[in-house]
PDB file of N, H, CA, C and O in Angstrom:
ATOM      1  N   MET A   1      17.584 -91.872 -16.129  1.00  0.00           N
ATOM      2  CA  MET A   1      17.750 -91.709 -17.519  1.00  0.00           C
ATOM      3  C   MET A   1      16.614 -90.906 -18.062  1.00  0.00           C
ATOM      4  O   MET A   1      15.498 -91.393 -18.240  1.00  0.00           O
ATOM      5  N   GLU A   2      16.935 -89.615 -18.332  1.00  0.00           N
ATOM      6  H   GLU A   2      17.842 -89.219 -18.188  1.00  0.00           H
ATOM      7  CA  GLU A   2      15.828 -88.726 -18.925  1.00  0.00           C
ATOM      8  C   GLU A   2      15.691 -88.888 -20.423  1.00  0.00           C
ATOM      9  O   GLU A   2      16.675 -88.940 -21.160  1.00  0.00           O
ATOM     10  N   LYS A   3      14.458 -88.965 -20.847  1.00  0.00           N
ATOM     11  H   LYS A   3      13.658 -88.923 -20.248  1.00  0.00           H
ATOM     12  CA  LYS A   3      14.241 -89.094 -22.343  1.00  0.00           C
ATOM     13  C   LYS A   3      14.667 -87.979 -23.025  1.00  0.00           C
ATOM     14  O   LYS A   3      14.378 -86.860 -22.601  1.00  0.00           O
ATOM     15  N   ASN A   4      15.431 -88.162 -24.204  1.00  0.00           N
ATOM     16  H   ASN A   4      15.666 -89.071 -24.548  1.00  0.00           H
ATOM     17  CA  ASN A   4      15.788 -87.011 -24.973  1.00  0.00           C
ATOM     18  C   ASN A   4      15.504 -87.098 -26.587  1.00  0.00           C
ATOM     19  O   ASN A   4      15.999 -86.342 -27.423  1.00  0.00           O
ATOM     20  N   ILE A   5      14.650 -88.121 -26.834  1.00  0.00           N
ATOM     21  H   ILE A   5      14.247 -88.735 -26.156  1.00  0.00           H
ATOM     22  CA  ILE A   5      14.410 -88.317 -28.218  1.00  0.00           C
ATOM     23  C   ILE A   5      12.898 -88.143 -28.374  1.00  0.00           C
ATOM     24  O   ILE A   5      12.095 -88.696 -27.622  1.00  0.00           O
ATOM     25  N   GLY A   6      12.539 -87.315 -29.432  1.00  0.00           N
ATOM     26  H   GLY A   6      13.191 -86.866 -30.043  1.00  0.00           H
ATOM     27  CA  GLY A   6      11.092 -86.877 -29.754  1.00  0.00           C
ATOM     28  C   GLY A   6      10.560 -87.958 -30.644  1.00  0.00           C
ATOM     29  O   GLY A   6      11.173 -88.972 -30.978  1.00  0.00           O
ATOM     30  N   THR A   7       9.191 -87.574 -31.029  1.00  0.00           N
ATOM     31  H   THR A   7       8.692 -86.751 -30.757  1.00  0.00           H
ATOM     32  CA  THR A   7       8.437 -88.579 -31.924  1.00  0.00           C
ATOM     33  C   THR A   7       9.100 -88.676 -33.348  1.00  0.00           C
ATOM     34  O   THR A   7       9.365 -89.755 -33.877  1.00  0.00           O
ATOM     35  N   ILE A   8       9.320 -87.559 -33.866  1.00  0.00           N
ATOM     36  H   ILE A   8       9.104 -86.682 -33.436  1.00  0.00           H
ATOM     37  CA  ILE A   8       9.887 -87.528 -35.312  1.00  0.00           C
ATOM     38  C   ILE A   8      11.195 -88.267 -35.304  1.00  0.00           C
ATOM     39  O   ILE A   8      11.473 -89.104 -36.163  1.00  0.00           O
ATOM     40  N   ASP A   9      12.003 -87.935 -34.300  1.00  0.00           N
ATOM     41  H   ASP A   9      11.778 -87.256 -33.601  1.00  0.00           H
ATOM     42  CA  ASP A   9      13.358 -88.661 -34.219  1.00  0.00           C
ATOM     43  C   ASP A   9      13.227 -90.092 -34.101  1.00  0.00           C
ATOM     44  O   ASP A   9      14.011 -90.846 -34.677  1.00  0.00           O
ATOM     45  N   ARG A  10      12.239 -90.520 -33.355  1.00  0.00           N
ATOM     46  H   ARG A  10      11.602 -89.907 -32.887  1.00  0.00           H
ATOM     47  CA  ARG A  10      12.024 -91.973 -33.094  1.00  0.00           C
ATOM     48  C   ARG A  10      11.581 -92.571 -34.489  1.00  0.00           C
ATOM     49  O   ARG A  10      12.095 -93.584 -34.963  1.00  0.00           O
ATOM     50  N   ILE A  11      10.637 -91.891 -35.062  1.00  0.00           N
ATOM     51  H   ILE A  11      10.219 -91.068 -34.677  1.00  0.00           H
ATOM     52  CA  ILE A  11      10.219 -92.474 -36.343  1.00  0.00           C
ATOM     53  C   ILE A  11      11.379 -92.657 -37.411  1.00  0.00           C
ATOM     54  O   ILE A  11      11.423 -93.668 -38.111  1.00  0.00           O
ATOM     55  N   ILE A  12      12.287 -91.671 -37.505  1.00  0.00           N
ATOM     56  H   ILE A  12      12.251 -90.849 -36.936  1.00  0.00           H
ATOM     57  CA  ILE A  12      13.444 -91.638 -38.348  1.00  0.00           C
ATOM     58  C   ILE A  12      14.316 -92.920 -37.875  1.00  0.00           C
ATOM     59  O   ILE A  12      14.756 -93.700 -38.719  1.00  0.00           O
ATOM     60  N   ARG A  13      14.524 -93.086 -36.634  1.00  0.00           N
ATOM     61  H   ARG A  13      14.167 -92.452 -35.948  1.00  0.00           H
ATOM     62  CA  ARG A  13      15.238 -93.996 -36.263  1.00  0.00           C
ATOM     63  C   ARG A  13      14.823 -95.529 -36.486  1.00  0.00           C
ATOM     64  O   ARG A  13      15.666 -96.387 -36.749  1.00  0.00           O
ATOM     65  N   VAL A  14      13.599 -95.773 -36.372  1.00  0.00           N
ATOM     66  H   VAL A  14      12.915 -95.076 -36.158  1.00  0.00           H
ATOM     67  CA  VAL A  14      13.007 -96.963 -36.816  1.00  0.00           C
ATOM     68  C   VAL A  14      12.895 -97.319 -38.148  1.00  0.00           C
ATOM     69  O   VAL A  14      12.923 -98.495 -38.509  1.00  0.00           O
ATOM     70  N   ALA A  15      12.746 -96.214 -39.035  1.00  0.00           N
ATOM     71  H   ALA A  15      12.723 -95.259 -38.741  1.00  0.00           H
ATOM     72  CA  ALA A  15      12.863 -96.413 -40.461  1.00  0.00           C
ATOM     73  C   ALA A  15      14.277 -96.815 -40.898  1.00  0.00           C
ATOM     74  O   ALA A  15      14.465 -97.666 -41.768  1.00  0.00           O
ATOM     75  N   LEU A  16      15.333 -96.124 -40.213  1.00  0.00           N
ATOM     76  H   LEU A  16      15.180 -95.433 -39.507  1.00  0.00           H
ATOM     77  CA  LEU A  16      16.664 -96.298 -40.400  1.00  0.00           C
ATOM     78  C   LEU A  16      17.045 -97.845 -40.074  1.00  0.00           C
ATOM     79  O   LEU A  16      17.690 -98.548 -40.851  1.00  0.00           O
ATOM     80  N   ALA A  17      16.572 -98.255 -38.861  1.00  0.00           N
ATOM     81  H   ALA A  17      16.048 -97.683 -38.229  1.00  0.00           H
ATOM     82  CA  ALA A  17      16.771 -99.728 -38.464  1.00  0.00           C
ATOM     83  C   ALA A  17      16.124-100.617 -39.459  1.00  0.00           C
ATOM     84  O   ALA A  17      16.757-101.564 -39.927  1.00  0.00           O
ATOM     85  N   LEU A  18      14.884-100.367 -39.816  1.00  0.00           N
ATOM     86  H   LEU A  18      14.370 -99.598 -39.436  1.00  0.00           H
ATOM     87  CA  LEU A  18      14.346-101.241 -40.803  1.00  0.00           C
ATOM     88  C   LEU A  18      15.015-101.374 -42.091  1.00  0.00           C
ATOM     89  O   LEU A  18      15.096-102.467 -42.653  1.00  0.00           O
ATOM     90  N   GLY A  19      15.521-100.249 -42.602  1.00  0.00           N
ATOM     91  H   GLY A  19      15.456 -99.361 -42.145  1.00  0.00           H
ATOM     92  CA  GLY A  19      16.316-100.172 -43.867  1.00  0.00           C
ATOM     93  C   GLY A  19      17.561-100.950 -43.710  1.00  0.00           C
ATOM     94  O   GLY A  19      17.867-101.780 -44.566  1.00  0.00           O
ATOM     95  N   LEU A  20      18.375-100.713 -42.569  1.00  0.00           N
ATOM     96  H   LEU A  20      18.127-100.038 -41.874  1.00  0.00           H
ATOM     97  CA  LEU A  20      19.526-101.597 -42.375  1.00  0.00           C
ATOM     98  C   LEU A  20      19.202-103.046 -42.158  1.00  0.00           C
ATOM     99  O   LEU A  20      19.939-103.895 -42.661  1.00  0.00           O
ATOM    100  N   GLY A  21      18.199-103.379 -41.479  1.00  0.00           N
ATOM    101  H   GLY A  21      17.600-102.690 -41.070  1.00  0.00           H
ATOM    102  CA  GLY A  21      17.791-104.709 -41.366  1.00  0.00           C
ATOM    103  C   GLY A  21      17.519-105.434 -42.670  1.00  0.00           C
ATOM    104  O   GLY A  21      18.051-106.522 -42.886  1.00  0.00           O
ATOM    105  N   ILE A  22      16.693-104.853 -43.558  1.00  0.00           N
ATOM    106  H   ILE A  22      16.261-103.968 -43.383  1.00  0.00           H
ATOM    107  CA  ILE A  22      16.272-105.300 -44.849  1.00  0.00           C
ATOM    108  C   ILE A  22      17.572-105.465 -45.676  1.00  0.00           C
ATOM    109  O   ILE A  22      17.742-106.502 -46.318  1.00  0.00           O
ATOM    110  N   PHE A  23      18.486-104.484 -45.680  1.00  0.00           N
ATOM    111  H   PHE A  23      18.348-103.641 -45.158  1.00  0.00           H
ATOM    112  CA  PHE A  23      19.704-104.653 -46.413  1.00  0.00           C
ATOM    113  C   PHE A  23      20.556-105.769 -45.869  1.00  0.00           C
ATOM    114  O   PHE A  23      21.192-106.495 -46.632  1.00  0.00           O
ATOM    115  N   GLY A  24      20.579-105.909 -44.634  1.00  0.00           N
ATOM    116  H   GLY A  24      20.062-105.319 -44.013  1.00  0.00           H
ATOM    117  CA  GLY A  24      21.261-107.096 -43.994  1.00  0.00           C
ATOM    118  C   GLY A  24      20.806-108.305 -44.700  1.00  0.00           C
ATOM    119  O   GLY A  24      21.572-109.019 -45.346  1.00  0.00           O
ATOM    120  N   VAL A  25      19.408-108.545 -44.550  1.00  0.00           N
ATOM    121  H   VAL A  25      18.785-107.964 -44.025  1.00  0.00           H
ATOM    122  CA  VAL A  25      18.836-109.711 -44.854  1.00  0.00           C
ATOM    123  C   VAL A  25      19.004-110.083 -46.435  1.00  0.00           C
ATOM    124  O   VAL A  25      19.118-111.257 -46.788  1.00  0.00           O
ATOM    125  N   THR A  26      19.009-109.137 -47.239  1.00  0.00           N
ATOM    126  H   THR A  26      18.916-108.184 -46.952  1.00  0.00           H
ATOM    127  CA  THR A  26      19.119-109.191 -48.642  1.00  0.00           C
ATOM    128  C   THR A  26      20.530-109.455 -49.132  1.00  0.00           C
ATOM    129  O   THR A  26      20.791-109.890 -50.254  1.00  0.00           O
ATOM    130  N   GLN A  27      21.403-109.161 -48.210  1.00  0.00           N
ATOM    131  H   GLN A  27      21.191-108.808 -47.298  1.00  0.00           H
ATOM    132  CA  GLN A  27      22.932-109.176 -48.544  1.00  0.00           C
ATOM    133  C   GLN A  27      23.551-110.548 -47.910  1.00  0.00           C
ATOM    134  O   GLN A  27      24.773-110.696 -47.936  1.00  0.00           O
ATOM    135  N   ILE A  28      22.852-111.381 -47.436  1.00  0.00           N
ATOM    136  H   ILE A  28      21.860-111.261 -47.415  1.00  0.00           H
ATOM    137  CA  ILE A  28      23.392-112.647 -46.858  1.00  0.00           C
ATOM    138  C   ILE A  28      24.328-113.355 -47.768  1.00  0.00           C
ATOM    139  O   ILE A  28      25.373-113.818 -47.311  1.00  0.00           O
ATOM    140  N   SER A  29      24.003-113.480 -49.116  1.00  0.00           N
ATOM    141  H   SER A  29      23.155-113.104 -49.488  1.00  0.00           H
ATOM    142  CA  SER A  29      24.791-114.170 -49.920  1.00  0.00           C
ATOM    143  C   SER A  29      26.018-113.453 -50.390  1.00  0.00           C
ATOM    144  O   SER A  29      26.879-114.088 -51.001  1.00  0.00           O
ATOM    145  N   THR A  30      26.150-112.250 -50.163  1.00  0.00           N
ATOM    146  H   THR A  30      25.452-111.734 -49.667  1.00  0.00           H
ATOM    147  CA  THR A  30      27.291-111.413 -50.510  1.00  0.00           C
ATOM    148  C   THR A  30      28.344-111.290 -49.378  1.00  0.00           C
ATOM    149  O   THR A  30      29.493-110.907 -49.601  1.00  0.00           O
ATOM    150  N   GLY A  31      27.891-111.634 -48.163  1.00  0.00           N
ATOM    151  H   GLY A  31      26.958-111.946 -47.983  1.00  0.00           H
ATOM    152  CA  GLY A  31      28.692-111.506 -46.899  1.00  0.00           C
ATOM    153  C   GLY A  31      28.657-110.211 -46.278  1.00  0.00           C
ATOM    154  O   GLY A  31      29.451-109.925 -45.382  1.00  0.00           O
ATOM    155  N   LEU A  32      27.666-109.297 -46.756  1.00  0.00           N
ATOM    156  H   LEU A  32      27.021-109.529 -47.485  1.00  0.00           H
ATOM    157  CA  LEU A  32      27.375-107.976 -46.043  1.00  0.00           C
ATOM    158  C   LEU A  32      26.325-108.083 -45.072  1.00  0.00           C
ATOM    159  O   LEU A  32      25.787-107.040 -44.700  1.00  0.00           O
ATOM    160  N   TRP A  33      25.941-109.212 -44.592  1.00  0.00           N
ATOM    161  H   TRP A  33      26.377-110.060 -44.894  1.00  0.00           H
ATOM    162  CA  TRP A  33      24.769-109.437 -43.678  1.00  0.00           C
ATOM    163  C   TRP A  33      25.005-108.642 -42.407  1.00  0.00           C
ATOM    164  O   TRP A  33      24.039-108.224 -41.768  1.00  0.00           O
ATOM    165  N   TRP A  34      26.321-108.404 -41.993  1.00  0.00           N
ATOM    166  H   TRP A  34      27.106-108.743 -42.511  1.00  0.00           H
ATOM    167  CA  TRP A  34      26.491-107.862 -40.783  1.00  0.00           C
ATOM    168  C   TRP A  34      26.222-106.439 -40.662  1.00  0.00           C
ATOM    169  O   TRP A  34      26.222-105.874 -39.568  1.00  0.00           O
ATOM    170  N   ILE A  35      25.985-105.829 -41.803  1.00  0.00           N
ATOM    171  H   ILE A  35      25.985-106.289 -42.691  1.00  0.00           H
ATOM    172  CA  ILE A  35      25.609-104.362 -41.744  1.00  0.00           C
ATOM    173  C   ILE A  35      24.232-104.308 -41.187  1.00  0.00           C
ATOM    174  O   ILE A  35      23.935-103.339 -40.489  1.00  0.00           O
ATOM    175  N   GLY A  36      23.417-105.180 -41.403  1.00  0.00           N
ATOM    176  H   GLY A  36      23.659-105.968 -41.970  1.00  0.00           H
ATOM    177  CA  GLY A  36      22.069-105.079 -40.815  1.00  0.00           C
ATOM    178  C   GLY A  36      22.124-105.167 -39.386  1.00  0.00           C
ATOM    179  O   GLY A  36      21.107-104.791 -38.802  1.00  0.00           O
ATOM    180  N   LEU A  37      23.088-105.580 -38.686  1.00  0.00           N
ATOM    181  H   LEU A  37      23.914-105.884 -39.161  1.00  0.00           H
ATOM    182  CA  LEU A  37      23.291-105.551 -37.110  1.00  0.00           C
ATOM    183  C   LEU A  37      23.410-104.276 -36.639  1.00  0.00           C
ATOM    184  O   LEU A  37      23.080-104.029 -35.479  1.00  0.00           O
ATOM    185  N   PHE A  38      23.883-103.325 -37.453  1.00  0.00           N
ATOM    186  H   PHE A  38      24.151-103.525 -38.396  1.00  0.00           H
ATOM    187  CA  PHE A  38      23.823-101.861 -37.018  1.00  0.00           C
ATOM    188  C   PHE A  38      22.404-101.309 -36.914  1.00  0.00           C
ATOM    189  O   PHE A  38      22.240-100.283 -36.255  1.00  0.00           O
ATOM    190  N   GLY A  39      21.467-101.837 -37.447  1.00  0.00           N
ATOM    191  H   GLY A  39      21.600-102.671 -37.983  1.00  0.00           H
ATOM    192  CA  GLY A  39      20.140-101.421 -37.256  1.00  0.00           C
ATOM    193  C   GLY A  39      19.621-101.630 -35.924  1.00  0.00           C
ATOM    194  O   GLY A  39      18.594-101.037 -35.596  1.00  0.00           O
ATOM    195  N   LEU A  40      20.264-102.474 -35.047  1.00  0.00           N
ATOM    196  H   LEU A  40      21.099-102.955 -35.315  1.00  0.00           H
ATOM    197  CA  LEU A  40      19.851-102.666 -33.712  1.00  0.00           C
ATOM    198  C   LEU A  40      20.096-101.164 -32.814  1.00  0.00           C
ATOM    199  O   LEU A  40      19.314-100.746 -31.960  1.00  0.00           O
ATOM    200  N   VAL A  41      21.086-100.640 -33.145  1.00  0.00           N
ATOM    201  H   VAL A  41      21.721-100.980 -33.839  1.00  0.00           H
ATOM    202  CA  VAL A  41      21.413 -99.375 -32.430  1.00  0.00           C
ATOM    203  C   VAL A  41      20.402 -98.384 -32.510  1.00  0.00           C
ATOM    204  O   VAL A  41      19.948 -97.909 -31.469  1.00  0.00           O
ATOM    205  N   PRO A  42      19.950 -97.975 -33.742  1.00  0.00           N
ATOM    206  CA  PRO A  42      18.830 -96.958 -33.742  1.00  0.00           C
ATOM    207  C   PRO A  42      17.561 -97.567 -33.366  1.00  0.00           C
ATOM    208  O   PRO A  42      16.691 -96.840 -32.886  1.00  0.00           O
ATOM    209  N   LEU A  43      17.348 -98.819 -33.527  1.00  0.00           N
ATOM    210  H   LEU A  43      18.055 -99.409 -33.917  1.00  0.00           H
ATOM    211  CA  LEU A  43      15.955 -99.363 -32.917  1.00  0.00           C
ATOM    212  C   LEU A  43      16.052 -99.381 -31.371  1.00  0.00           C
ATOM    213  O   LEU A  43      15.077 -99.027 -30.709  1.00  0.00           O
ATOM    214  N   GLY A  44      17.142 -99.763 -30.806  1.00  0.00           N
ATOM    215  H   GLY A  44      17.935-100.051 -31.344  1.00  0.00           H
ATOM    216  CA  GLY A  44      17.205 -99.787 -29.410  1.00  0.00           C
ATOM    217  C   GLY A  44      17.077 -98.301 -28.738  1.00  0.00           C
ATOM    218  O   GLY A  44      16.450 -98.099 -27.698  1.00  0.00           O
ATOM    219  N   THR A  45      17.692 -97.390 -29.409  1.00  0.00           N
ATOM    220  H   THR A  45      18.200 -97.554 -30.254  1.00  0.00           H
ATOM    221  CA  THR A  45      17.515 -95.897 -28.930  1.00  0.00           C
ATOM    222  C   THR A  45      16.084 -95.389 -29.073  1.00  0.00           C
ATOM    223  O   THR A  45      15.549 -94.576 -28.318  1.00  0.00           O
ATOM    224  N   ALA A  46      15.540 -95.966 -30.127  1.00  0.00           N
ATOM    225  H   ALA A  46      15.975 -96.626 -30.739  1.00  0.00           H
ATOM    226  CA  ALA A  46      14.050 -95.481 -30.434  1.00  0.00           C
ATOM    227  C   ALA A  46      13.208 -96.084 -29.395  1.00  0.00           C
ATOM    228  O   ALA A  46      12.332 -95.412 -28.850  1.00  0.00           O
ATOM    229  N   LEU A  47      13.417 -97.293 -29.094  1.00  0.00           N
ATOM    230  H   LEU A  47      14.128 -97.839 -29.537  1.00  0.00           H
ATOM    231  CA  LEU A  47      12.439 -98.006 -28.245  1.00  0.00           C
ATOM    232  C   LEU A  47      12.512 -97.427 -26.720  1.00  0.00           C
ATOM    233  O   LEU A  47      11.486 -97.449 -26.041  1.00  0.00           O
ATOM    234  N   ILE A  48      13.652 -96.943 -26.218  1.00  0.00           N
ATOM    235  H   ILE A  48      14.486 -96.925 -26.769  1.00  0.00           H
ATOM    236  CA  ILE A  48      13.780 -96.435 -24.950  1.00  0.00           C
ATOM    237  C   ILE A  48      13.792 -94.953 -24.960  1.00  0.00           C
ATOM    238  O   ILE A  48      13.885 -94.390 -23.870  1.00  0.00           O
ATOM    239  N   SER A  49      13.710 -94.242 -26.046  1.00  0.00           N
ATOM    240  H   SER A  49      13.634 -94.699 -26.931  1.00  0.00           H
ATOM    241  CA  SER A  49      13.712 -92.765 -26.186  1.00  0.00           C
ATOM    242  C   SER A  49      14.789 -92.033 -25.666  1.00  0.00           C
ATOM    243  O   SER A  49      14.632 -90.871 -25.292  1.00  0.00           O
ATOM    244  N   PHE A  50      16.058 -92.710 -25.600  1.00  0.00           N
ATOM    245  H   PHE A  50      16.186 -93.654 -25.904  1.00  0.00           H
ATOM    246  CA  PHE A  50      17.322 -92.033 -24.978  1.00  0.00           C
ATOM    247  C   PHE A  50      18.322 -92.354 -25.813  1.00  0.00           C
ATOM    248  O   PHE A  50      18.511 -93.521 -26.156  1.00  0.00           O
ATOM    249  N   CYS A  51      19.132 -91.261 -26.264  1.00  0.00           N
ATOM    250  H   CYS A  51      18.979 -90.313 -25.985  1.00  0.00           H
ATOM    251  CA  CYS A  51      20.264 -91.413 -27.107  1.00  0.00           C
ATOM    252  C   CYS A  51      21.496 -90.923 -26.254  1.00  0.00           C
ATOM    253  O   CYS A  51      21.610 -89.734 -25.957  1.00  0.00           O
ATOM    254  N   PRO A  52      22.371 -91.830 -25.888  1.00  0.00           N
ATOM    255  CA  PRO A  52      23.544 -91.527 -25.099  1.00  0.00           C
ATOM    256  C   PRO A  52      24.553 -90.456 -25.880  1.00  0.00           C
ATOM    257  O   PRO A  52      25.329 -89.749 -25.238  1.00  0.00           O
ATOM    258  N   VAL A  53      24.475 -90.415 -27.129  1.00  0.00           N
ATOM    259  H   VAL A  53      23.844 -90.989 -27.651  1.00  0.00           H
ATOM    260  CA  VAL A  53      25.460 -89.468 -27.847  1.00  0.00           C
ATOM    261  C   VAL A  53      24.972 -88.083 -27.635  1.00  0.00           C
ATOM    262  O   VAL A  53      25.762 -87.143 -27.550  1.00  0.00           O
ATOM    263  N   TYR A  54      23.503 -87.916 -27.534  1.00  0.00           N
ATOM    264  H   TYR A  54      22.862 -88.680 -27.603  1.00  0.00           H
ATOM    265  CA  TYR A  54      22.976 -86.471 -27.379  1.00  0.00           C
ATOM    266  C   TYR A  54      23.350 -85.927 -26.009  1.00  0.00           C
ATOM    267  O   TYR A  54      23.467 -84.719 -25.802  1.00  0.00           O
ATOM    268  N   LEU A  55      23.532 -86.849 -25.091  1.00  0.00           N
ATOM    269  H   LEU A  55      23.437 -87.831 -25.259  1.00  0.00           H
ATOM    270  CA  LEU A  55      23.704 -86.456 -23.601  1.00  0.00           C
ATOM    271  C   LEU A  55      24.894 -85.235 -23.523  1.00  0.00           C
ATOM    272  O   LEU A  55      24.624 -84.104 -23.118  1.00  0.00           O
ATOM    273  N   PRO A  56      26.143 -85.614 -23.939  1.00  0.00           N
ATOM    274  CA  PRO A  56      27.224 -84.760 -23.738  1.00  0.00           C
ATOM    275  C   PRO A  56      27.032 -83.354 -24.526  1.00  0.00           C
ATOM    276  O   PRO A  56      27.626 -82.334 -24.177  1.00  0.00           O
ATOM    277  N   PHE A  57      26.240 -83.403 -25.501  1.00  0.00           N
ATOM    278  H   PHE A  57      25.757 -84.232 -25.785  1.00  0.00           H
ATOM    279  CA  PHE A  57      25.994 -82.120 -26.308  1.00  0.00           C
ATOM    280  C   PHE A  57      24.788 -81.406 -25.866  1.00  0.00           C
ATOM    281  O   PHE A  57      24.560 -80.304 -26.367  1.00  0.00           O
ATOM    282  N   GLY A  58      23.952 -81.919 -24.950  1.00  0.00           N
ATOM    283  H   GLY A  58      24.137 -82.813 -24.543  1.00  0.00           H
ATOM    284  CA  GLY A  58      22.915 -81.371 -24.476  1.00  0.00           C
ATOM    285  C   GLY A  58      21.641 -81.261 -25.471  1.00  0.00           C
ATOM    286  O   GLY A  58      20.777 -80.397 -25.326  1.00  0.00           O
ATOM    287  N   ILE A  59      21.624 -82.185 -26.443  1.00  0.00           N
ATOM    288  H   ILE A  59      22.326 -82.888 -26.561  1.00  0.00           H
ATOM    289  CA  ILE A  59      20.551 -82.291 -27.404  1.00  0.00           C
ATOM    290  C   ILE A  59      19.408 -82.970 -26.940  1.00  0.00           C
ATOM    291  O   ILE A  59      19.490 -84.058 -26.369  1.00  0.00           O
ATOM    292  N   LYS A  60      18.185 -82.296 -27.188  1.00  0.00           N
ATOM    293  H   LYS A  60      18.119 -81.412 -27.652  1.00  0.00           H
ATOM    294  CA  LYS A  60      16.882 -82.972 -26.808  1.00  0.00           C
ATOM    295  C   LYS A  60      16.051 -82.683 -27.973  1.00  0.00           C
ATOM    296  O   LYS A  60      15.897 -81.508 -28.308  1.00  0.00           O
ATOM    297  N   THR A  61      15.462 -83.699 -28.670  1.00  0.00           N
ATOM    298  H   THR A  61      15.587 -84.653 -28.398  1.00  0.00           H
ATOM    299  CA  THR A  61      14.490 -83.377 -29.657  1.00  0.00           C
ATOM    300  C   THR A  61      13.053 -83.703 -29.139  1.00  0.00           C
ATOM    301  O   THR A  61      12.094 -83.699 -29.911  1.00  0.00           O
ATOM    302  N   ILE A  62      12.930 -83.991 -27.782  1.00  0.00           N
ATOM    303  H   ILE A  62      13.709 -83.994 -27.154  1.00  0.00           H
ATOM    304  CA  ILE A  62      11.623 -84.262 -27.309  1.00  0.00           C
ATOM    305  C   ILE A  62      11.006 -82.826 -26.810  1.00  0.00           C
ATOM    306  O   ILE A  62      11.734 -81.974 -26.301  1.00  0.00           O
ATOM    307  N   LYS A  63       9.753 -82.656 -26.981  1.00  0.00           N
ATOM    308  H   LYS A  63       9.162 -83.348 -27.395  1.00  0.00           H
ATOM    309  CA  LYS A  63       9.154 -81.316 -26.509  1.00  0.00           C
ATOM    310  C   LYS A  63       9.047 -81.403 -24.898  1.00  0.00           C
ATOM    311  O   LYS A  63       8.727 -82.405 -24.260  1.00  0.00           O
ATOM    312  N   VAL A  64       9.372 -80.184 -24.404  1.00  0.00           N
ATOM    313  H   VAL A  64       9.632 -79.369 -24.923  1.00  0.00           H
ATOM    314  CA  VAL A  64       9.349 -80.034 -22.953  1.00  0.00           C
ATOM    315  C   VAL A  64       8.021 -79.398 -22.640  1.00  0.00           C
ATOM    316  O   VAL A  64       7.659 -78.319 -23.110  1.00  0.00           O
ATOM    317  N   GLN A  65       7.215 -80.256 -21.686  1.00  0.00           N
ATOM    318  H   GLN A  65       7.509 -81.133 -21.304  1.00  0.00           H
ATOM    319  CA  GLN A  65       5.815 -79.658 -21.284  1.00  0.00           C
ATOM    320  C   GLN A  65       5.986 -78.632 -20.149  1.00  0.00           C
ATOM    321  O   GLN A  65       6.602 -78.869 -19.110  1.00  0.00           O
ATOM    322  N   LYS A  66       5.425 -77.553 -20.428  1.00  0.00           N
ATOM    323  H   LYS A  66       4.924 -77.360 -21.272  1.00  0.00           H
ATOM    324  CA  LYS A  66       5.477 -76.401 -19.401  1.00  0.00           C
ATOM    325  C   LYS A  66       4.327 -76.650 -18.341  1.00  0.00           C
ATOM    326  O   LYS A  66       3.208 -77.018 -18.698  1.00  0.00           O
ATOM    327  N   LEU A  67       4.634 -76.450 -17.135  1.00  0.00           N
ATOM    328  H   LEU A  67       5.543 -76.151 -16.844  1.00  0.00           H
ATOM    329  CA  LEU A  67       3.586 -76.513 -16.056  1.00  0.00           C
ATOM    330  C   LEU A  67       2.723 -75.233 -16.172  1.00  0.00           C
ATOM    331  O   LEU A  67       3.181 -74.109 -16.376  1.00  0.00           O
ATOM    332  N   LYS A  68       1.472 -75.533 -16.021  1.00  0.00           N
ATOM    333  H   LYS A  68       1.100 -76.447 -15.855  1.00  0.00           H
ATOM    334  CA  LYS A  68       0.460 -74.424 -16.007  1.00  0.00           C
ATOM    335  C   LYS A  68       0.299 -74.141 -14.464  1.00  0.00           C
ATOM    336  O   LYS A  68       0.221 -75.022 -13.608  1.00  0.00           O
ATOM    337  N   THR A  69       0.259 -72.764 -14.231  1.00  0.00           N
ATOM    338  H   THR A  69       0.322 -72.048 -14.926  1.00  0.00           H
ATOM    339  CA  THR A  69       0.116 -72.307 -12.916  1.00  0.00           C
ATOM    340  C   THR A  69      -1.127 -71.504 -12.675  1.00  0.00           C
ATOM    341  O   THR A  69      -1.361 -71.049 -11.555  1.00  0.00           O
TER     342      THR A  69
END
């Protein structure tokens, strides 16, 4: 599993996960708490630096280091 998520992408994913999590916690009384569970997806992909949705499209937001010769 090759990493395909860069630093900025990871930061955005963590922020999105936190936003969804906070929304879910604050909406417990309205019954919309389950929306907070969707925050686990971007959090998980940010933690492992791999997004399976990017794979078929060949998208990589991580910088590729070139070897010095």
